[in-house]
C-alpha positions in Angstrom: 10.4 5.1 131.4 8.6 7.0 128.7 5.7 9.5 128.5 3.1 9.6 125.9 0.4 17.9 122.5 1.4 23.4 120.8 2.5 25.4 123.9 -0.6 24.5 125.8 -3.1 21.8 125.1 -6.0 20.1 126.7 -6.3 16.3 126.9 -8.6 14.1 128.9 -12.1 12.6 128.8 -13.5 15.3 126.5 -10.6 14.8 124.1 -11.1 14.2 120.4 -8.7 12.3 118.1 -7.1 15.7 117.2 -6.2 16.2 120.9 -4.0 13.1 121.2 -0.7 13.5 123.0 2.0 14.7 120.6 5.7 14.9 121.4 7.2 18.3 121.7 9.3 20.0 119.0 13.0 19.2 119.2 14.7 21.0 122.1 11.4 21.5 124.0 10.1 19.6 127.0 6.5 18.4 127.5 5.0 19.1 131.0 1.9 17.0 131.8 0.0 18.3 134.8 -2.9 16.5 136.6 -4.7 16.7 139.9 -6.6 14.0 141.8 -8.9 14.3 144.7 -9.4 11.7 147.4 -8.8 12.6 151.0 -6.8 15.6 149.9 -5.7 17.3 146.7 -2.8 15.6 144.9 -0.9 17.1 142.0 1.4 15.3 139.6 3.8 16.9 137.2 5.8 14.9 134.6 8.4 16.2 132.2 9.3 14.3 129.0 11.5 15.2 126.1 11.0 14.9 122.3 12.0 11.2 122.4 9.2 10.7 125.0 11.8 9.9 127.6 11.2 10.8 131.3 13.1 13.9 132.4 11.8 14.8 135.8 8.6 14.5 137.9 7.1 15.9 141.0 4.1 15.1 143.2 2.6 17.1 146.0 -0.4 16.9 148.3 -2.4 19.9 149.5 -4.8 20.2 152.3 -7.7 20.9 152.5 -9.3 19.1 149.6 -10.1 21.5 146.8 -12.7 21.4 144.0 -11.5 19.9 140.7 -11.4 23.3 139.1 -9.2 24.8 141.8 -7.0 21.7 142.0 -6.3 21.8 138.2 -5.5 25.5 138.4 -3.2 25.0 141.4 -1.5 22.2 139.5 -0.6 24.6 136.7 0.5 27.3 139.2 2.8 24.9 141.1 4.2 23.5 137.9 5.1 26.9 136.6 6.6 27.9 140.0 8.6 24.7 140.1 9.8 25.0 136.5 10.9 28.6 137.0 12.9 27.5 140.0 14.5 24.7 138.0 15.2 27.2 135.2 13.3 25.3 132.5 12.1 27.7 129.8 11.2 25.8 126.6 8.1 24.0 127.8 4.9 22.7 126.2 2.1 22.2 128.8 -0.7 19.6 128.8 -3.7 19.8 131.1 -7.1 18.0 131.1 -9.1 21.0 132.5 -10.8 23.1 129.8 -11.4 25.8 132.4 -7.7 26.0 133.3 -6.7 26.0 129.6 -9.2 28.7 128.7 -8.2 30.9 131.7 -4.5 30.5 130.8 -5.0 31.3 127.2 -7.5 34.2 127.6 -4.8 36.9 127.5 -2.8 35.1 124.8 -5.6 35.5 122.2 -4.9 38.3 119.7 
């Protein structure tokens, strides 16, 4: 099974050709995070290495159903919490929510 972006990148419907998925640098892991809404909020987290090989994945369902913005932010929160618990530390993150991306990066701008 394989997966197909700097430390944090946005991908999704609003993506341009410059935002296509890129494999991580050697020794790093790519963490793709996404949320979906149906009867509840579902979050998917998938880790892939620089060879685009599957490393680990996790899914979770949350109730009640959240807004898209909250669901995407919760996806990042739970991914970070899970990765700290698993002791991963060389990660690149991919989300498709510009709001989540901007909120995460706001304090990183110099």
